[in-house]
C-alpha positions as CSV (number, residue, x, y, z in Angstrom):
1,M,-15.0,-4.3,-15.6
2,T,-14.4,-0.5,-15.2
3,L,-10.9,1.0,-14.3
4,V,-12.0,1.5,-10.7
5,E,-13.0,-2.3,-10.4
6,V,-9.8,-3.4,-11.9
7,F,-7.8,-1.1,-9.6
8,L,-9.4,-2.3,-6.4
9,I,-8.9,-5.9,-7.5
10,A,-5.2,-5.0,-8.0
11,L,-5.1,-3.5,-4.5
12,L,-6.7,-6.6,-3.1
13,I,-4.0,-8.6,-4.5
14,I,-1.2,-6.2,-3.5
15,F,-2.4,-5.9,0.2
16,A,-3.6,-9.6,0.7
17,V,-1.0,-11.8,-1.1
18,P,2.0,-10.7,0.6
19,W,0.6,-10.4,4.0
20,L,-1.0,-13.8,4.0
21,V,2.3,-15.4,2.9
22,W,4.2,-13.4,5.5
23,R,1.9,-14.4,8.3
24,G,1.1,-17.9,7.0
25,L,4.8,-18.9,6.5
26,R,6.1,-16.8,9.5
27,T,8.9,-15.2,7.4
28,D,9.5,-12.1,9.5
29,Y,13.1,-13.2,10.5
30,W,14.3,-14.2,7.1
31,A,12.1,-12.2,5.0
32,P,10.3,-9.1,6.6
33,L,7.0,-8.1,5.2
34,V,8.7,-5.4,2.9
35,V,10.9,-8.2,1.5
36,V,7.9,-10.3,0.8
37,Q,6.2,-7.3,-0.9
38,I,9.0,-6.8,-3.3
39,I,9.3,-10.7,-4.1
40,A,5.5,-10.6,-4.7
41,G,5.8,-7.7,-7.0
42,V,8.4,-9.2,-9.2
43,L,6.5,-12.6,-9.2
44,L,3.4,-10.8,-10.1
45,G,4.9,-8.8,-12.8
46,P,5.3,-9.5,-16.6
47,G,8.4,-11.7,-16.1
48,V,6.6,-14.5,-14.1
49,L,2.8,-14.1,-13.7
50,G,2.6,-12.5,-17.2
51,A,4.6,-15.4,-18.9
52,V,2.7,-18.2,-17.2
53,F,-0.8,-16.5,-17.2
54,P,-0.6,-13.7,-19.9
55,D,-4.4,-13.4,-20.2
56,Y,-4.9,-13.1,-16.6
57,Y,-2.1,-10.7,-16.1
58,A,-3.4,-8.6,-18.9
59,S,-6.9,-8.4,-17.7
60,V,-5.8,-7.2,-14.1
61,F,-2.5,-5.5,-14.4
62,R,-3.4,-3.5,-17.7
63,P,-1.4,-0.5,-18.6
64,D,-4.0,2.1,-17.0
65,T,-4.2,0.1,-13.7
66,V,-0.5,-0.1,-13.6
67,T,-0.2,3.7,-14.3
68,A,-2.5,4.4,-11.5
69,L,-0.7,2.0,-8.9
70,S,2.7,3.6,-10.0
71,G,1.4,7.3,-9.4
72,L,0.1,6.2,-6.0
73,G,3.4,4.3,-5.3
74,W,5.6,7.2,-6.2
75,W,3.7,9.7,-3.9
76,A,4.1,7.0,-1.0
77,V,7.8,6.5,-1.2
78,M,8.1,10.4,-1.4
79,M,6.2,10.9,1.7
80,F,8.2,8.0,3.5
81,V,11.7,9.3,2.6
82,W,10.6,13.0,3.4
83,V,9.8,11.7,7.0
84,A,13.2,9.8,6.9
85,G,14.8,13.3,6.1
86,L,13.0,14.8,9.0
87,E,14.4,12.3,11.3
88,L,18.0,13.2,10.3
89,D,19.4,15.9,12.6
90,L,21.0,18.3,10.4
91,R,23.0,20.2,13.0
92,Q,24.4,17.0,14.0
93,A,25.1,16.1,10.4
94,W,27.0,19.3,10.2
95,V,29.2,18.8,13.4
96,A,30.1,15.3,12.0
97,R,30.7,16.3,8.5
98,R,34.3,15.0,8.4
99,E,33.3,11.7,9.8
100,S,30.3,11.5,7.5
101,G,32.1,12.4,4.4
102,L,34.9,10.1,5.1
103,T,32.6,7.1,5.9
104,A,30.3,7.7,3.0
105,G,33.1,8.0,0.6
106,F,34.4,4.5,1.7
107,A,30.9,3.2,1.7
108,L,30.5,4.2,-1.8
109,L,34.0,3.9,-3.6
110,T,34.9,0.5,-2.1
111,P,32.0,-1.4,-3.4
112,F,32.1,0.6,-6.5
113,L,35.6,-0.7,-7.2
114,F,34.6,-4.2,-6.2
115,G,31.8,-4.1,-8.5
116,C,34.0,-2.6,-11.5
117,V,36.3,-5.8,-11.0
118,A,33.2,-8.0,-11.0
119,A,32.0,-6.4,-14.3
120,L,35.5,-7.0,-15.8
121,V,35.3,-10.6,-14.9
122,L,31.8,-11.0,-16.5
123,I,33.1,-9.3,-19.6
124,G,36.0,-11.7,-19.7
125,W,33.5,-14.6,-19.2
126,S,30.9,-13.6,-21.9
127,S,30.1,-10.7,-24.2
128,G,26.5,-11.0,-23.5
129,W,26.2,-8.7,-20.6
130,A,26.3,-5.4,-22.4
131,G,23.0,-3.9,-24.0
132,P,22.9,-3.2,-27.7
133,T,24.1,0.4,-27.4
134,G,26.3,0.1,-24.2
135,Q,30.1,0.5,-24.4
136,S,32.3,-1.6,-22.1
137,W,33.2,1.4,-19.9
138,Q,29.6,2.1,-19.3
139,L,28.8,-1.5,-18.5
140,V,31.7,-1.5,-16.1
141,L,30.7,1.7,-14.3
142,G,26.9,0.8,-14.3
143,I,27.5,-2.5,-12.6
144,G,30.3,-0.8,-10.1
145,M,27.4,1.8,-9.1
146,G,24.8,-1.0,-9.0
147,C,27.0,-2.8,-6.3
148,A,27.4,0.6,-4.4
149,V,23.7,1.3,-4.4
150,T,21.8,1.6,-0.8
151,A,18.1,1.3,-0.7
152,L,17.3,4.4,1.4
153,P,13.4,3.6,1.9
154,I,14.2,-0.2,2.9
155,L,17.0,1.1,5.1
156,V,14.8,3.3,7.1
157,L,12.3,0.5,7.5
158,L,15.2,-1.9,8.8
159,L,16.4,0.7,11.0
160,E,13.1,1.2,12.7
161,K,12.4,-2.4,12.9
162,L,15.8,-3.0,14.4
163,G,15.2,0.1,17.1
164,L,18.1,2.0,15.5
165,L,16.3,4.8,13.6
166,R,16.7,7.4,16.3
167,Q,19.9,5.9,17.9
168,P,23.2,7.8,17.2
169,L,24.3,4.7,15.2
170,G,21.1,4.8,13.1
171,Q,21.4,8.4,12.5
172,R,25.0,8.1,11.3
173,I,24.0,5.2,9.0
174,L,21.3,7.4,7.6
175,R,23.6,10.1,6.8
176,Y,26.2,7.9,5.0
177,A,23.4,6.4,3.0
178,S,21.9,9.9,2.0
179,L,25.2,11.4,0.8
180,D,25.9,8.2,-1.3
181,D,22.4,8.2,-2.8
182,I,23.0,11.8,-4.2
183,A,26.4,10.8,-5.7
184,I,25.1,7.6,-7.1
185,W,22.3,9.4,-9.2
186,G,24.8,12.1,-10.1
187,M,27.2,9.3,-11.3
188,L,24.3,7.9,-13.4
189,A,24.3,11.0,-15.6
190,L,27.9,10.6,-16.3
191,I,27.3,7.0,-17.4
192,L,24.7,7.9,-19.8
193,L,26.8,10.8,-21.1
194,D,24.0,13.2,-20.2
195,W,25.8,16.5,-19.9
196,E,22.6,18.5,-20.0
197,R,21.4,16.5,-16.9
198,I,24.5,17.3,-15.1
199,G,23.9,21.0,-15.8
200,R,20.5,20.6,-14.5
201,Q,21.6,19.1,-11.3
202,L,23.7,22.1,-10.7
203,V,21.0,24.5,-11.3
204,F,18.6,22.3,-9.1
205,L,21.1,22.3,-6.1
206,A,21.6,26.0,-6.1
207,A,17.8,26.7,-6.5
208,F,17.2,24.2,-3.6
209,A,19.7,25.9,-1.3
210,V,17.9,29.2,-2.0
211,I,14.5,27.9,-1.3
212,A,15.4,25.7,1.7
213,L,16.7,28.8,3.4
214,A,13.2,30.5,2.8
215,M,11.5,27.4,4.1
216,R,13.4,27.3,7.4
217,R,12.4,31.0,8.0
218,I,8.8,30.4,7.0
219,M,8.0,27.1,8.7
220,P,8.4,28.2,12.4
221,R,6.0,31.1,11.8
222,L,3.2,28.6,10.7
223,G,0.7,26.8,12.8
224,V,1.4,23.2,13.4
225,H,-1.4,22.0,11.0
226,D,-0.2,24.5,8.2
227,R,3.2,23.2,8.7
228,W,2.3,19.7,7.6
229,Y,0.4,21.1,4.5
230,A,3.3,23.5,3.6
231,G,5.8,20.6,4.2
232,L,3.7,18.5,1.6
233,V,3.9,21.3,-0.8
234,W,7.6,21.7,-0.3
235,L,8.1,18.0,-0.7
236,A,6.2,18.0,-4.1
237,L,8.4,21.0,-5.3
238,A,11.7,19.5,-4.2
239,A,10.8,16.0,-5.7
240,L,9.9,17.6,-9.0
241,G,13.1,19.7,-9.3
242,A,15.1,16.7,-8.4
243,D,13.6,14.6,-10.9
244,W,13.7,17.2,-13.6
245,S,17.4,17.5,-12.8
246,G,17.9,13.6,-13.1
247,L,18.9,13.3,-9.5
248,H,15.7,11.2,-9.0
249,F,12.6,12.3,-7.2
250,M,13.6,10.3,-4.1
251,V,16.6,12.4,-3.6
252,G,14.6,15.5,-3.7
253,A,12.1,14.3,-1.2
254,F,14.7,13.2,1.2
255,L,16.4,16.6,0.9
256,A,13.1,18.3,1.5
257,G,12.9,16.6,4.8
258,V,16.5,17.1,5.8
259,V,16.5,20.9,5.7
260,L,13.4,21.0,8.1
261,N,13.4,20.6,11.7
262,A,11.6,17.6,13.2
263,R,10.6,19.6,16.3
264,W,8.4,21.7,14.1
265,F,6.2,18.8,13.5
266,G,6.6,16.7,16.9
267,E,8.0,13.3,17.3
268,Q,4.6,11.6,18.0
269,A,3.1,13.2,14.9
270,I,6.0,12.1,12.7
271,D,5.7,8.4,14.2
272,S,2.0,8.6,13.3
273,F,2.4,9.9,9.9
274,R,5.2,7.4,9.1
275,N,3.2,4.5,10.3
276,T,0.1,5.5,8.4
277,V,2.1,5.8,5.1
278,L,3.8,2.5,5.7
279,L,0.6,0.7,6.4
280,T,-1.7,2.2,3.9
281,V,0.4,3.2,0.6
282,M,3.9,1.9,0.9
283,P,3.0,-1.7,-0.1
284,V,1.6,-0.2,-3.4
285,F,5.2,1.1,-4.1
286,F,6.9,-2.0,-3.3
287,L,4.7,-4.1,-5.6
288,S,4.1,-1.6,-8.5
289,T,7.8,-1.4,-9.0
290,G,7.9,-5.2,-9.5
291,L,4.8,-5.1,-11.6
292,R,6.7,-2.8,-14.1
293,T,9.8,-5.0,-14.2
294,Q,10.5,-7.1,-17.2
295,W,13.1,-9.7,-16.7
296,D,14.5,-12.9,-18.3
297,M,16.1,-15.7,-16.3
298,G,18.8,-16.3,-19.0
299,G,20.2,-19.7,-17.7
300,L,22.4,-20.7,-14.9
301,A,25.1,-18.2,-16.0
302,V,22.7,-15.4,-14.5
303,F,22.7,-16.8,-11.3
304,G,26.4,-17.2,-11.2
305,A,26.7,-13.5,-12.3
306,A,24.1,-12.7,-9.5
307,A,26.4,-14.4,-6.7
308,L,29.5,-12.7,-8.0
309,L,27.8,-9.3,-7.8
310,L,26.4,-10.1,-4.4
311,A,29.9,-10.9,-3.1
312,A,31.2,-7.8,-4.6
313,S,28.5,-5.7,-3.0
314,V,28.5,-7.2,0.5
315,G,32.4,-7.6,0.5
316,G,32.9,-4.0,-0.8
317,K,30.6,-2.4,1.7
318,I,32.0,-4.3,4.7
319,A,35.6,-3.6,3.5
320,G,34.8,0.2,3.1
321,L,33.0,0.6,6.4
322,T,36.0,-1.5,8.1
323,L,38.6,0.9,6.7
324,A,36.5,3.9,8.0
325,G,36.2,2.4,11.3
326,R,39.7,1.8,11.8
327,L,40.5,5.3,10.7
328,L,37.9,6.8,13.0
329,R,38.5,4.2,15.8
330,W,34.9,2.9,16.0
331,P,34.1,0.3,18.7
332,P,34.7,-3.4,17.7
333,G,31.7,-4.8,15.5
334,E,30.2,-1.4,14.6
335,A,31.7,-1.2,11.1
336,R,30.6,-4.7,10.1
337,L,27.0,-4.0,11.4
338,A,27.0,-0.6,9.5
339,G,28.4,-2.4,6.3
340,W,25.6,-5.0,6.4
341,L,22.9,-2.5,6.7
342,L,24.1,-0.2,4.0
343,Q,24.6,-2.9,1.5
344,T,20.8,-3.3,1.5
345,K,19.5,-2.9,-2.3
346,G,15.9,-3.2,-2.2
347,L,13.9,-1.7,-5.0
348,I,16.4,1.2,-5.6
349,E,18.7,-1.2,-7.3
350,I,15.8,-2.4,-9.6
351,I,15.0,1.4,-10.5
352,F,18.5,2.2,-11.1
353,A,19.1,-1.2,-13.2
354,N,15.9,-0.3,-15.1
355,V,17.3,3.0,-16.3
356,L,20.4,1.3,-17.7
357,L,18.3,-1.5,-19.3
358,D,16.0,1.3,-20.9
359,R,19.0,3.1,-22.2
360,G,20.5,-0.1,-23.7
361,I,23.6,0.1,-21.3
362,I,23.0,-3.5,-19.9
363,S,21.4,-6.7,-21.4
364,N,18.4,-8.5,-20.0
365,E,20.5,-11.1,-18.4
366,T,22.5,-8.3,-16.6
367,F,19.4,-6.8,-15.4
368,T,18.1,-10.1,-14.1
369,A,21.5,-10.6,-12.2
370,L,21.1,-7.3,-10.7
371,L,17.7,-8.1,-9.5
372,L,18.4,-11.3,-8.1
373,M,21.3,-9.8,-6.3
374,A,19.0,-7.0,-4.9
375,I,16.5,-9.4,-3.6
376,A,19.2,-11.5,-1.9
377,S,21.1,-8.6,-0.3
378,T,17.9,-7.4,1.2
379,M,16.9,-10.8,2.5
380,L,20.2,-11.3,4.2
381,T,20.1,-8.0,6.0
382,V,18.0,-8.8,9.0
383,P,19.3,-12.4,9.7
384,V,22.9,-11.2,9.5
385,V,22.5,-7.9,11.5
386,T,20.2,-9.1,14.3
387,P,23.0,-11.1,16.0
388,L,25.6,-8.6,15.2
389,L,23.5,-5.8,16.9
390,R,22.8,-8.3,19.9
391,R,26.5,-8.7,20.2
392,L,27.3,-5.1,19.8
393,T,24.7,-4.2,22.5
394,G,26.2,-6.7,24.9
395,Q,29.7,-5.4,24.5
396,A,28.4,-1.8,25.1
397,A,26.7,-2.9,28.3
398,N,29.9,-4.8,29.5
399,R,32.0,-1.6,28.9
400,A,29.4,0.6,30.7
401,R,29.5,-1.9,33.7
402,Q,33.5,-1.9,33.6
403,E,33.4,1.9,33.8
404,V,30.9,1.9,36.6
405,N,33.2,-0.7,38.5
406,R,36.2,1.5,37.9
407,G,34.5,4.6,39.3
408,S,33.3,2.8,42.4
409,V,36.8,1.4,43.0
């Protein structure tokens, strides 16, 4: 078969299989479509389908097909997080910079410390968690940051699903996640001892600030149609610069959206663009990442490690947000809800762990444990957050009624 034919067969599988499972088994509450797509990508990858049916896997998901799917998936997620950046109110972020910085710091550092402790437990348990070139301190810091990761694209999807994306709480959670995302990829450069990459990151951030100021002057002077085109050019440039510096192209894509004003594009147009991207190309990203994921079960010890890392990740996020909530005097229940949303790992964890695996910092067993932890954390989010949000909304309504009653008296 030609490359085009094989590519279309792969697209048929990518769009049909997860949707049929999601609709047929009615998994939306426990496993939204995006979670089913992530799991399907892992199962259809070389670690499962490739191991059970190697000939079939090699004929459909051959290297040139996977490369084409990966390119489409990269552009899809760049557009999606760019729109997420547009949704973030930059002025409000600046006004709330103290609150955002404090909360993002707790949301990052507390699960990082919990993860480092979990890594030390694993090292004491067995010596097989480090990769061939990984030192103990690199393994500890890598697992610690793995427990601190938040999946920005999945978080945006879940915030929209829960009706929080444009609400004040959703905007705050988005700010915390974006600040932590930048810090995590910067920390990765330190773990890899890549000082050249750190220098590149400083160059990128300086150049980005200058070009962003120019874009904010240029965009209002363009017509609406030209703004979208110029925005996509700016997206590609920022993503290229971020990836060149080692901050990851998704960081650049998100920042490219953050510095622009959503009013220049229109709320309805943004919604239409985001929904189109989500429907037409984002499934390719969710599955293509799994298709490039090689993993090894590694026995029951891996499941124990995954459970330990999941506890460290969830416990660390909730503990960090609880501390921030007490310092900032948040309403009851808000910190717990934010912690559960921010612990969502999604595919960012898999991308992060793949880098550590490729550089020999972690072993295949550690990668598998992180992969299982990422899937479990993402699956837990909606079932746990939904009743918490319902309770929080009810409490807010009760407080509003009490205020009205006091006023009437």
